N, C-alpha and C positions, 0 to 999 in steps of 0.2 A: 645478520639483526636490521644492520644500518639498513638494506636492499628494503627490506620488508617496514621498516618505517617511512623511505621515502616513498614506498609504496600508496602507504596509507596517507601519505601525507599531500601523494598527486593526488589520489583517489578523492580526498578530503577537499582539496582547492579544485576540481572541477566538479565538486556538486555545490559547491559557492557561486563560480561561474554559472552553470545551468541554472540555479536560482537566482542569478541576479538577470540573468536574461529572460527568466520568465515573468519577474518583476516589471521589466524593460516592456515586455508583452501587455503587463496586467495594468499600464502606466501607472509605474515605480511604486506597486505594491499600498497606493494609499488606500485607504476605506473611502465605499462611497457612502456617501451620507444626501438621505432625499427628506426634507423638511416638509410641509404643506398642513395648511390651517383645514378644521373641521366643523362641524356647527355649535353654536352657542348651548351652554349646558343650560339647567334649570334654575330660573330666578331664588334669591331670597332674599330677604327683609331686612333693608339696613335701616331702616328708621322710619320715623313718622314727621310731615311739616305742620300739620295741624288734624281737624275732626274731618279730614275730606282726601286729603292728599297723604299717598304712602311711598316710600323712595325703596325702591330695590337694587339689586346687581344682580351680574352675572359675568360673566365671561366666554369667549372664543376659542376651543379648543384647539391643539395644536398636536401633530404625531411627527416625532422625527426617528425614523430608523438608520441603522447604521450597518452595512456589509462590507466585512474585511476581505481582502487580498487571500484568505488562507481559507475563506468559506463561514466563517463566523457569522452571527445573526443578533443585531440586538435592536429593541425599542425603547425610544423614552415619550411620556406623553404628560403634560399637564395644560396652561390656558394663560392666555393673556388676552391684552385689547380689552382689559376691563370696562363695564359699561355701568353708568347710572340711569335709570328711569322714573319719571315721576307717574304715578297713576293718581286716578280716582277713583277711592273706594267706597264711594256713595250711590254714584251710579256708572254704570258698564257702558264704555266710549271705545270706540276705535282706536286702539292700540294706546301707546303714553301719550302727558301731557308733554312732557322733554325726554329728551336721553339723550347722551355722550359719552363717546368712548374714547379712553387714550391710547396712543402710537405705540407701546411697551410690547414686544415681543415678548417675554418672559415673565409676566403677573400675575394673576388671577387669586390675588389674595382676598382675605372678607374684612368688607370695609364697616364701618364704626359709623353712630351719629356725634358729632360733637355737639352741634348746636342744631337750629330750628333750619338752616338751612347747606350746613357745611360739614362735610363727613370724612374721615381721614382713615386709613392704612397704615404699617410698616411699611418703609421703604428700606431697608437694611438697618443699620442705628437713625435712619433722620424717620421723618415724616410725613407721609403726602397730604395734603390737604386737596380736597374737592367742593368748590363753593358751586350750588343749581345756577344756570346759566354761565358760570365761566372756566376758565381751562385750569385743570389739576397741577398744582406747584408742590415742589419739593422743599419742605421747612428744615434746616441743618439746626439738629438736639444735640446740645453739650450736656452731660449727664455731672452730678455733684452728689453726694451723699452729707442730712444736714444730721448729724446727732443720731448716726443707725452707721449699720456696716452692709448688711444681706440684706440687697437687694432682691426683684422677684420681677415675672413676668407679666407686662401688662397688657390685658382686653380691655378694660372700659376705662371711658373718661366723658366727665361730663362737665358745665358749668362749675362755677365755682366763685370764691368768694376775692373781693380785690380784680376783678377782669382775668380770672386765670381759671384753668380746668385743673379739676384734683382727677391723678389717676391710680388706679388700684388695680388687683388680681385676685381678689380673694384673701388678704395677708392681715388683713385690720386686726385681726385677733392675736397674730403672731406676737410674742412676748422677746424678754432679751433684749437683744440689742439689735436683733430684727427691724428691718425697716416696715412702714404698715400701710403708707400710700406715697404718695408722689405728687408734689404740684407742675404745672405746665405754663412756662410765661411765654407763651407764643411772641410776645416782642423780644426780649431778652433772647429769647432761644434756649432755654435751657429748663432742664428736666430735673428736679430736687426731688429725693427719695427722703421721707423726712419717718421721724413717731408721733403720735400722735399727743395735743397739749391736753393738759388739763380741761380745758374748756370744751375740746372735741373730744375726749374719751368715750361719751358717750356713743358716738355714729358705729364704734365696734359691734353692738346690738345689730346695726340695718344689714338688710340684705342689698340697698343699695341707697346710694344716695348722691346728691347736689344741691347747687344753691341757685335761688331768683334775688335776686339784688342782698341784700343783705342779713336775709332768712334761710336756714339752712332746713332741706327737705329730706326725710328718712322715708323707706318703704319696708316694713317687718312682717315675717312673720311671727303670728302668736300661734301657735300649736298651726294643726289643719284647718280650723274652723276660721279665722278670722287674717284680713290684712289689715293692717295698721300704717297711718301714715302720719308721722311727728313732724313737727318744726318746731325748732329750736330746742327739743327734747319736750313738745307739749302733745299730748297726744290730741290731733285736731280734726280725726275720721275716722271710719272701720267698714268693712265689709264683712258679713260672716256669708263667707263664701261654703258653709256648711248647708246653708239653706238653698243649694243648686244640687241636682242633681248627682246619683250617685256617684255613675261615670264619669260627670264632671268634676268631680270633688278627687277622681282618681287622678283625671288630668290635672288638676290643679296641683296638686301633693306632690307631683313629680315635675316641674315645671321650674325654672328658676324666675326670679321678681326681680325685675329689672325696669330702671327707667329707660323710655325710649323718647325724647326731646321732650314736649311736654304731654307725653304719655306714659303708661307702665304696660308691664305685660306679666303676668300669670296664667297660662294659659289660655286666659282670656286679655286683651289689651281694652282698658279704660282709658278713657281722658280724665283728666285734670283741669277741673275749671279755672280758668287763669284769673279770677276774681275774686270765687269764693272758695278756691282753693280746696274743693271738694271732691272726692274719689267719686266716680259715677259711672253704675254697671250698664249704662248705654250711649254713646255706640257699642255693641259687643263685636270687635273684631278678631276674628278669629281664623290663625293661616292655618287650613289643614295639617302640615309638620311643620311646626317651628324649626327655624327659621325659614324653612322654605315657601318660596311665592305660591298662592294656592287661593285658596278662600276666603271669603269675607259675609258679615254677617250684620246688618243696619239694624237699628232700632226697631222695625217692623219685620224683623226677622227674612227679611228677604236675603238670598245669598247672591251674593254677585262673586262672580268665579274668572280668573284670569289663566 
């Protein structure tokens, strides 16, 4: 019995030695990893600078293949080198007015508009800020709660009161001890989650909200027929979207209602006049499949495509 055990032990040792020699012949049994960059993907809209300039973003795809020593094979793909581009959507031009890209290898996150010329995305728990014509930089953010317990994932931030930014993600109607919105202070580097005070309770009705100076602006659906603009809870203007064609009404009813800088989007993107604060039907800016970058229509019904 002992001789049999010794035989198995010797055979096992010989097998291990054979495997070791094989691994040496295959450069130590290490995995073979190949990384390469591929083409850029389709552009998406990040926001609008004014009534003629749109900001788009894209990223460069990459592919990483791993071949293991025992014949295994796997692939991982995503994109990086995020890029912002500024286009004129009034006039067809040769390429963008401006573009710049990051040097990050693994990025490709969606970019959002913070001000007319500043765009942001999450960089882990911090925020990456990119101003047109300047270099992107990471702003370290500390989080805290004020009068609420349960926070939420933030997907929108707009200019707010006292030179701050309001941040929210569909939780304005939350009850109990849940946080409803947050305030970003870029100077102090803090993101404070809060519940609405009595004077702001009315914005729970809004699909999107932001501030200009000391005034709070609210975009609100009113059934499927009206879009309303409220300023400090006063109805300032409205659009009867039911008067648009049946097909466009279907598109409108399925789309989100959001501010994009001084513009707003609900199937059509319409400019908000900075002096009269009126919602305008023209110019009509219509991405083919928002937020994919594609086609625009000016007030003369001329199609401008990129």
